[in-house]
N, C-alpha and C positions, 0 to 999 in steps of 0.2 A: 593488381593492387587496387585499381579503380573499382572493380566489382566488390572487393573486400570492404572498401571504404563505404560503399552503398549499403552493404549488409550491416556494417557497424552502425550506420545511421538508422537503418530499419529497426534495429533492436535497441536504439537510443543509448548506446554506450557512451555517446558524447554528452548525454544528459543523465547523470547517475542519480538524480534526486529520487526517481522511482524506486531504485534498488534500496536506497536508504530508508524510504518510507515503509518498505517491507521488512528491512533488516532490524530496525530498532525494536519493534514489538516481538519479533522472533527471538532476538537475543534476550530480551526481558523474560520471555517464557522459559528459555533455557536456564537462566539464573534462578527463577522461582522454582522450577522443577527439580533442580539439583541442589537446592539450599545454598546457592551462591558458589558452588564448586563444580562447574560443568566440566565434562571431559573435553579436552581441547580438540580431540579428533571430531567430536560432535559439533563443536563450534565451527571448525573448518568446513565440515560437510554442509552445515546449514548456511554458512556465509556464501559458499560457492553455489550451492543449490538455489539460494534466493536470487543471486545474480542471474543464473541461467534461466530460472522460471519467469522472472520479470522480463527478461529479454525475449523469451518465447512468447509471452503474453503480448508484448508490443507487436511482434510479427503477426500474430493472429488478429489482433485488434486492427492493424492496418489492412489486413486482408478483408476483414468483415466490413470495414468502413471505406474501402477503396473508392466507391462511387459517391461517398458522402464528403470525405475530406477535401475533395476538389472545390467544394463550395464554402469552405471555412478558411479564412485568411491565414490563420496560424498553421494550418496543416496542408495547404495546397501544394507545397513543394516537397513533401515527404517522398522518398524514393519510389514507393509503390504507386501512390496517387499520381505522381507526375509522369509515370510511365518509364522510369529509368530501370526498373526491374519488373519482372512478370509476376502475376499472382501465384503461380506454382512455386516460384522461388521463395516467396514469403512462407508458404506452407512447409516447404522443405526445410528452411532454416528453423522454423518453430519446432518441427518434429525432431530434428537432430538435437537441438538444445534440450528439449524435454526428455529425450532418450538418455542423454548424458547425465541429466539431473537424476533420472531414475536409477541409473547405474551407481551413482554416488550413495544411494540409500540401500543398496542391495545387502550390505552387511548388517543393517538394522533389523529390528523385529517386524513381525508380520503386520501388527497394527499400524505401524508407521507407513509401511508400504501400501496398506489399504487406504489410509488417509491421503497418501500422495496421489492415488488414482482419483479420489474425490476432488483434490486440489486442482488437478489438470482439467477435469470436467467443468469445474466452476470457472476457472480462468478462461477456458475456451468458449464458454457460453456467455460470459459477461458482455462482450460487445453487442450481442443481440438484445440484451435487456433494454438498451437505449431506445429500442423500437416501440416498446409498449409499457415499460415500468416507469412510474412517475418519478421515483427517486433511485435511479440506477446506482448512485453513489453508495447506497446501503449494501447492494450486492457486491460492489467493488470492495467494500470493507471486509466482506467475507473472503473474497479472493485474495486480497492483500494481507489478510490476517490468518490464513489457514496454516501458516507456519507455527502458530501458537499451539493448537492441539497436537500438531505433529511433533513439536519439541517436547511436550509433556509425554507423548507416547514413546518417543525415542528414549527418554530418560527413565520413566516410571513404568512403561508398559501398559499405561492406562491414561485416560483423559478425565481428570477430576473436574468438579464444578468450577473451580477457580480458573481453569483454562477457558471454559466457555464464557465466563464473566469477562476475562481479558479479551476474548474475541468480540464480545458485545461492545466493550470499550473501544476496540479498534474500528468497529462499524461506525460508531458515533464520531470518532476521530476522522475517518475517511469521509463521512458526510461533511464535516467541517472543511477539511482542506480541499476536497474535490468540488465542493460548492464554490469555493473561492476560484478554483480553476475554471469551473463552468461559467462563472460570472464574466470571464474574459471573452468567452465565445457566445454569450447569450444572444446577441443580435443575429449572428449567423445561424445558430441552432433554431431560433424562431422561424427563420425563413425556410429552412429545410425540414422542419417538423420533428426534430430530435427531442426526446424527453431528457431533461436534466433537472436536478434539484433546484438550480438557480431559477429555472422557469417555474417549477412547481411552487416554490416558496414565494415567488413574486416579490412584492414590496417588503416582505418579512424575511428576505434572504439573509441580511446581516444579523438579525436577531436569531435566526435558525442556526447560523454558523456559531455564534457565541454560546448558544444553549447547548449545541452539540459538543463544543469544547468542554463546557462545564460538566456535562454528563460523563464524557469519556474520562476526564481526570478524576471525577468523584468515584467512578467504578474502580479505577486503578488504585485510588487511595484505600478503598475498602479492602481490596484484595491484598495489597501490601501490608496493611495494618494487621490483617488476619494472619499473615506470615511472620509477624513480629518485627517488621521494619518500622523504624521510627525517625530519628532526627535527620539523617542524611537523605533518606527517602523523601521525607516531607520537604526538605530543601530543594530536591530535584523537581518535585511537583510544583513548588512555589515558583521556580524559574520557568517551568513550562507554562504556568498560568500567566506569568508576566509576558511570555512570548505570545500567548493568545490575546492578551490585552493589547499588545503592540499590533497584532493583526487587525484589530478593530480600527485602529487609526489608519491602516492601509486600505481597508475595504469599505469604510463608511460612505465614501463618495462614489463608490462603484465604478471607479476608473480602471481601465484595463491594466495599466502598468502597476498600480497598487495592488490589485487583486492577484496578479501573477506573482508579484513579489511576496505577498502573504503566503501563497501556496508554497513557493520555494523555501520560505523561512521555516516551514514545518519540520524540515530536517533538524533544526536546532531544538524545537519543541520535543521531538521524539528522542533526540540525544540526551536532553536534560532528564527526561523520565528514566531512561535506561541508566544514565550515570548515577542518579540517585539510588536506584536499586543496587547496582554493582558496588558502589562505594559503601552503602549501608551494610551489605553482606561482608565486604572486605574489612570493615572496622569492628566487626564483632570479636 
């Protein structure tokens, strides 16, 4: 049981915020792709698959960062970094979870399966982007948002322009929330030479976060409007914009506690966007 508890900590099931940040845009894509009437088997597949792939991504991330995390206050006691489990165990856990996730989509069409392979490659390569890419949060946005084109592919057998626009919106959203997250670790990251958007943006970090929120919500507004969504959808986006404004009050002093609280609060921002989409379709 102790080993199982360590594995659960490795994949962050004790911290489900990451799963939710992947899930809201994926569900929104399913609703858009199905005109508000998704097959509930697909909803179940994507919900479970999202949880599995996020968990696998955490294991791979900790494997890649095992020699880095020990120098960061927030991550020094993670199971792999602290030596409680071996590196090969993290790889094994990630591989098993990814395999189960792939088995879930076996009944789906070939395009969805092909996109799932790309999703795994992107997720596995993300941790290494921090070594050289100035804004790895943008790459994270692709990894966290690849359920969007997969959802459209599963429903429609194709990936229309709207799906890529929603993925672009997710990239800007990820830049916003993960910059808040990176602001928590900025001092440690500077010492060990890790690239993050919080370091790249420098004194413009707060402005960059707020601009990224604005761009993300604007793109979603354009896509939703083109699909004929109106009042309830706009209400959801308005609540999401209010959440973003609240985040400004949390991060403007650049204090660790406030920045981390803003990051975690993005669950409600994503939920508001999805709720607006779902309710607008339901009220038609």
